[in-house]
C-alpha positions in Angstrom: -68.4 -27.4 27.7 -65.6 -25.4 29.1 -63.9 -26.6 32.5 -61.9 -24.7 35.0 -59.8 -26.8 37.2 -58.9 -25.2 40.6 -56.6 -26.7 43.3 -57.1 -25.3 46.8 -54.4 -25.9 49.4 -55.4 -25.6 53.1 -53.1 -26.6 55.9 -55.3 -25.6 59.0 -58.9 -25.9 60.4 -59.9 -22.3 59.4 -58.3 -22.6 56.0 -60.3 -25.9 55.4 -63.4 -24.1 56.3 -62.8 -21.2 53.9 -61.5 -23.5 51.3 -64.7 -25.7 51.3 -66.8 -22.4 51.1 -64.7 -20.8 48.5 -64.7 -23.9 46.3 -68.5 -24.1 46.6 -68.7 -20.4 45.5 -66.4 -21.1 42.4 -68.6 -24.0 41.4 -71.6 -21.8 41.6 -70.0 -19.1 39.5 -69.2 -22.0 36.9 -73.0 -22.7 36.7 -73.7 -19.0 36.2 -71.2 -18.8 33.4 -72.0 -22.4 31.8 -68.7 -23.8 32.6 -67.8 -27.0 34.8 -65.5 -26.3 37.7 -63.5 -29.0 39.5 -61.9 -28.5 42.8 -59.0 -30.7 44.1 -56.2 -30.2 46.7 -55.4 -30.4 50.2 -57.8 -29.9 53.1 -59.7 -31.5 55.9 -63.2 -32.4 56.8 -65.1 -29.5 55.5 -63.4 -29.7 52.0 -64.1 -33.5 52.1 -67.7 -33.0 53.0 -67.9 -30.4 50.0 -67.2 -33.2 47.8 -63.6 -32.0 46.5 -61.0 -34.5 45.3 -58.6 -34.3 48.2 -55.2 -35.4 47.4 -54.0 -34.9 51.1 -56.0 -34.8 54.4 -54.4 -32.0 56.4 -56.4 -32.5 59.6 -53.3 -32.9 62.0 -50.9 -30.6 60.1 -51.8 -27.4 62.1 -48.9 -26.9 64.3 -47.3 -24.0 65.9 -43.8 -23.4 66.9 -40.5 -23.9 65.0 -39.5 -27.0 67.0 -43.0 -28.4 66.8 -42.8 -28.2 62.9 -39.8 -30.0 63.0 -41.2 -32.8 64.6 -43.3 -33.3 61.4 -40.8 -32.4 58.9 -40.4 -35.7 57.2 -44.4 -35.8 56.7 -44.3 -32.3 55.3 -41.6 -33.2 52.7 -43.5 -36.3 51.5 -46.7 -34.4 51.1 -44.8 -31.5 49.2 -43.3 -33.7 46.7 -46.4 -35.7 46.3 -48.5 -32.8 45.6 -46.0 -31.4 43.2 -45.9 -34.7 41.2 -49.8 -34.6 40.9 -50.1 -30.8 40.2 -47.6 -31.4 37.4 -49.6 -34.1 35.9 -52.8 -32.4 36.2 -52.0 -28.7 35.3 -54.8 -27.1 37.0 -56.2 -23.8 35.8 -54.9 -22.1 38.9 -54.0 -23.1 42.4 -55.4 -21.2 45.3 -53.2 -21.1 48.6 -54.9 -20.3 51.9 -52.5 -18.9 54.4 -50.2 -21.7 55.8 -47.0 -19.8 54.7 -44.3 -22.1 55.7 -45.6 -24.7 53.3 -47.5 -22.8 50.8 -44.6 -20.3 50.1 -42.4 -23.1 48.9 -45.0 -24.6 46.9 -45.9 -21.3 45.3 -42.3 -20.9 43.9 -42.4 -24.5 42.4 -45.9 -23.7 41.1 -44.6 -20.4 39.5 -41.8 -22.3 37.9 -44.3 -24.6 36.3 -46.3 -21.6 34.9 -49.3 -22.4 36.9 -51.2 -19.3 38.2 -51.1 -18.7 42.0 -53.8 -17.0 43.9 -53.1 -16.5 47.5 -56.1 -16.1 49.8 -55.5 -14.9 53.5 -52.1 -13.5 53.2 -49.1 -14.8 55.4 -48.5 -12.4 58.1 -45.6 -10.7 56.5 -46.3 -7.7 58.5 -45.4 -9.7 61.6 -42.3 -11.7 60.4 -40.6 -8.7 58.5 -41.0 -7.7 54.8 -38.4 -9.8 53.1 -41.0 -12.2 51.9 -42.9 -9.5 49.9 -40.6 -9.5 46.9 -41.0 -13.3 46.7 -44.7 -13.2 47.0 -45.0 -10.5 44.2 -42.9 -12.7 42.1 -44.6 -16.1 42.4 -48.3 -14.9 42.8 -50.7 -13.6 40.3 -53.0 -12.0 42.9 -53.3 -11.7 46.6 -56.6 -11.7 48.4 -56.5 -10.2 51.8 -59.0 -10.3 54.6 -57.6 -7.5 56.6 -58.1 -4.0 55.3 -54.5 -2.7 56.3 -52.8 -5.4 54.2 -53.6 -3.5 50.9 -51.1 -0.9 52.0 -48.5 -3.5 53.0 -48.5 -4.8 49.5 -48.8 -1.6 47.4 -45.1 -0.9 47.3 -44.4 -4.4 45.5 -46.9 -3.8 42.6 -48.6 -7.2 43.5 -52.4 -6.8 43.0 -53.8 -7.0 46.4 -57.4 -6.9 47.0 -59.5 -6.6 50.3 -62.2 -9.0 49.9 -63.7 -8.9 53.4 -63.1 -11.3 56.2 -65.0 -14.9 55.6 -65.9 -15.0 59.4 -68.2 -12.1 58.7 -70.1 -14.6 56.4 -70.0 -17.6 58.8 -71.3 -15.5 61.5 -74.3 -14.4 59.6 -75.1 -17.8 58.9 -74.5 -19.2 62.4 -76.1 -16.4 64.1 -79.2 -17.2 66.0 -81.4 -14.1 67.0 -83.2 -15.9 69.6 -80.2 -16.4 71.8 -79.9 -14.1 74.7 -76.4 -13.5 76.2 -76.0 -14.9 79.6 -73.9 -12.5 82.0 -73.2 -15.3 84.4 -72.0 -17.7 81.7 -68.1 -17.9 81.1 -66.6 -19.4 78.0 -63.0 -21.1 78.0 -61.4 -21.3 74.5 -58.1 -23.0 75.1 -57.2 -23.6 71.5 -57.2 -26.6 69.2 -53.6 -27.8 69.1 -52.1 -30.2 71.7 -49.3 -28.1 72.9 -51.1 -24.9 73.2 -54.0 -26.6 75.0 -51.4 -28.3 77.5 -49.6 -24.9 78.1 -52.7 -22.8 78.5 -55.5 -24.8 80.1 -54.1 -25.3 83.5 -53.6 -21.6 83.9 -57.1 -20.9 82.7 -58.4 -23.3 85.2 -56.5 -21.5 87.9 -57.9 -18.2 86.8 -61.6 -19.3 86.7 -60.9 -20.8 90.3 -60.2 -17.3 91.3 -63.0 -15.5 89.4 -65.5 -18.1 91.0 -64.5 -17.3 94.5 -65.3 -13.8 93.8 -68.3 -14.4 91.6 -70.0 -17.7 92.7 -73.0 -17.1 90.5 -70.6 -17.8 87.4 -70.9 -20.9 85.3 -68.1 -22.2 83.1 -68.2 -23.8 79.7 -65.2 -25.1 77.7 -65.7 -25.4 73.9 -63.3 -27.2 71.3 -63.5 -28.0 67.7 -62.8 -31.7 67.9 -63.6 -34.6 70.4 -59.9 -35.4 70.5 -59.1 -32.0 72.0 -62.2 -32.1 74.2 -60.9 -35.4 75.6 -57.4 -33.8 76.3 -59.2 -30.9 78.0 -60.9 -33.4 80.3 -57.9 -35.1 81.3 -55.9 -31.9 82.0 -59.0 -30.8 84.0 -59.1 -34.1 86.1 -55.4 -33.8 86.9 -55.8 -30.1 87.9 -58.6 -31.0 90.3 -56.8 -33.5 92.0 -54.3 -30.8 93.2 -57.1 -28.1 93.4 -60.4 -29.6 94.7 -61.9 -26.1 94.8 -61.9 -25.7 91.0 -65.5 -24.8 89.8 -67.3 -27.2 87.5 -66.6 -26.7 83.9 -69.0 -28.2 81.3 -67.1 -29.6 78.1 -68.6 -29.2 74.8 -67.4 -30.2 71.2 -68.3 -28.4 68.0 -70.4 -25.5 69.4 -67.7 -22.7 69.9 -69.8 -20.3 67.6 -73.1 -20.8 69.4 -71.4 -20.2 72.7 -69.7 -17.0 71.6 -73.2 -15.9 71.1 -74.3 -17.3 74.5 -71.7 -16.4 76.9 -71.3 -13.0 78.7 -67.4 -13.1 78.9 -64.5 -15.3 77.9 -60.9 -16.4 78.2 -59.1 -17.3 74.9 -55.9 -18.5 73.3 -54.8 -16.0 70.7 -55.6 -16.9 67.2 -58.5 -16.7 64.7 -61.2 -17.3 67.5 -60.4 -13.9 68.8 -61.7 -12.4 65.6 -64.5 -14.7 65.6 -65.4 -13.6 69.4 -65.2 -9.9 68.3 -67.6 -10.3 65.5 -70.0 -12.2 67.7 -69.5 -9.4 70.4 -68.0 -11.7 73.1 -65.6 -9.7 75.3 -62.4 -11.8 76.1 -59.0 -11.8 77.8 -56.5 -13.2 75.3 -53.6 -15.4 76.4 -50.8 -17.3 74.7 -47.6 -19.3 75.8 -45.1 -21.0 73.6 -42.0 -23.3 74.1 -38.8 -21.4 75.5 -36.7 -22.1 72.3 -39.6 -20.8 69.9 -39.9 -17.7 72.1 -36.4 -17.0 71.9 -36.0 -17.4 68.0 -39.4 -15.4 67.8 -37.9 -12.5 69.9 -35.2 -12.2 67.2 -37.3 -12.7 64.1 -40.8 -11.4 65.1 -41.9 -7.8 65.7 -45.2 -6.9 66.8 -47.5 -5.1 64.3 -49.2 -2.1 65.9 -47.7 -3.2 69.2 -50.0 -6.2 69.6 -50.0 -10.0 69.0 -53.8 -10.4 69.2 -55.4 -10.0 65.8 -58.4 -8.2 67.1 -56.1 -5.5 68.5 -54.1 -5.4 65.4 -57.2 -4.7 63.2 -58.4 -2.0 65.3 -55.1 -0.4 66.0 -55.7 -0.3 69.8 -56.1 -2.6 72.8 -59.6 -3.8 72.5 -58.9 -7.2 74.4 -56.2 -7.3 76.9 -53.6 -9.8 76.1 -51.2 -11.6 78.1 -48.0 -13.5 76.8 -45.5 -16.2 78.4 -44.9 -15.6 82.0 -47.7 -12.8 82.3 -50.3 -15.6 81.8 -50.8 -15.9 85.5 -54.0 -15.8 87.6 -52.9 -12.8 89.5 -52.8 -10.9 86.1 -55.8 -12.6 84.4 -58.3 -12.6 87.3 -58.4 -8.7 87.6 -58.4 -8.4 83.7 -61.3 -10.7 83.5 -63.2 -8.6 86.3 -62.6 -5.5 84.1 -64.7 -7.1 81.3 -67.5 -8.7 83.2 -70.8 -7.0 82.7 -70.5 -3.8 84.8 -66.8 -3.8 84.8 -64.6 -0.9 84.2 -63.5 -1.9 80.5 -67.0 -3.6 79.5 -68.3 -0.5 77.3 -64.8 0.1 75.9 -64.5 -3.5 74.7 -68.0 -3.5 73.2 -67.1 -0.4 71.2 -64.0 -1.9 70.1 -65.6 -5.1 68.9 -68.2 -3.3 66.9 -65.3 -1.2 65.3 -63.5 -4.4 64.4 -66.5 -5.9 62.8 -67.2 -2.9 60.5 -63.7 -2.9 59.5 -63.9 -6.6 58.3 -67.0 -6.0 56.3 -66.7 -6.9 52.6 -67.9 -4.3 49.9 -70.5 -6.8 48.7 -73.0 -9.0 50.5 -70.6 -11.9 50.9 -66.8 -11.9 51.8 -66.5 -15.4 50.3 -68.5 -14.8 47.0 -66.1 -11.6 46.6 -63.2 -13.7 47.1 -64.6 -16.3 44.4 -65.4 -13.5 41.9 -61.9 -12.1 42.2 -60.5 -15.7 41.5 -62.8 -16.0 38.8 -61.6 -12.8 37.1 -58.1 -13.9 37.0 -57.4 -15.1 33.4 -56.6 -19.0 33.5 -56.2 -21.8 31.0 -59.6 -23.7 30.4 -60.1 -27.2 29.1 -62.7 -28.5 26.5 -64.6 -31.3 27.8 
């Protein structure tokens, strides 16, 4: 029997989820073609649960900010050289890199020197950080699989084959969607993020915002969801400390691991910028989006980063117009956030506009075939790779 050996490198929670699904789709393609498929690499809980051979657990490697990354630089260096040693020994048929550009771009360069095909799934946001990386990506990658339709045009001048395969969150939403759930107009969802520093920076201001919202709308109930129990515990501690100073803060229910369900169940939400805003748009949950970063990271970012299409929220970038109101740094303040929330509550002045925008975004992210992850796996499969006789 013929065997294909793919490595998948995922450094963040979303990449881990996509990697697990993509690997399973590749294994299924192997069954259909009478070939064995082995999956190895770096990932987290989802890839481990899928039964892949994980060389590195990346659960706690998802960090944001230049100075935050520096705090883990020794860990990243050790992991980098350990993976290089193992990939050179195993010589996989191809390596699939999922987003995570700071690590994966360096890894891709070394893989290219070794003559190992590189497929990049979920493009690094070169349209934010500038286009100087485009020639490098075109040199080291055999194929780029993009999940936003506008990214095909970004890569066209380089000659690198870039294919829009649909967004994997479309697949995940279809699986998670419970048609029996009725959206509750009085249920408000807080999504403060999954990283320790972003939660610490955002949650107190979120709590101050819902305190103001509750005074004007006493019928509202508040739920906070987070992906892991460790994050939930951090949120509880921040909430307890906040309540000591602000005893009029409304009750908040803390829930772990059910964000997708409550994106269907809630009527409105307040979220940290990130993948969750795309999830919410697909699920049809109106949001106000916020983000704060450290001052040094912000100052460096002002020099290096440009807003693509004038926005930092992915949902707005996809649509090309302001679907979700977004607030950055010092603008993340209750006096701005409370009116913004009220505008998108049921009956609010922007509610119908936001609902129209979310439907537009979901349409733009649909794959050309039934499944985005299946389409991505088929694109990986079509790339000529080395195979081994068992």
